[in-house]
C-alpha angles and dihedrals in degrees: 000000000000090000089048096049112020114112092355133112109260126197114221113192114188107220100178147308132277128232088275092053091253116146117252112207144173116226121206138177118198091354088301112128109229095206089058092047090051094050094044089052093051092243096119145034125236106232099215094180085078106016127061095171108145094205092055091048092049091051093053092045090054093051090047093053093048092043093233123163113334091005090067087071112083096218104032110171120213111241092240088058092046090051092050093050092045090053088066094055102063141002089233091069110225097009122099135146097251104049105022124218121349110249100198135264100338132161125219 
């Protein structure tokens, strides 16, 4: 996504707010939706608990079927499950002696 958005003009379109009143937005460059690009490349998960967007679902399905990105791994774990499991390890939530600080939702 760095190549798609770095030093480029992006369009941020707020489409709503979540339960915590945070803005939900779609980001695009040259009329290309970056969420869809991330999903199609297998670099993101479509979190269907909060999103029912058929275009996003289709992009993730395409990546799964093609085994692109995270779908090339046979046992990919969604970040929300990984965070839930990590929360049971230590009270510091993401910090432990073996792996160090949690750096965010990163792919290997």
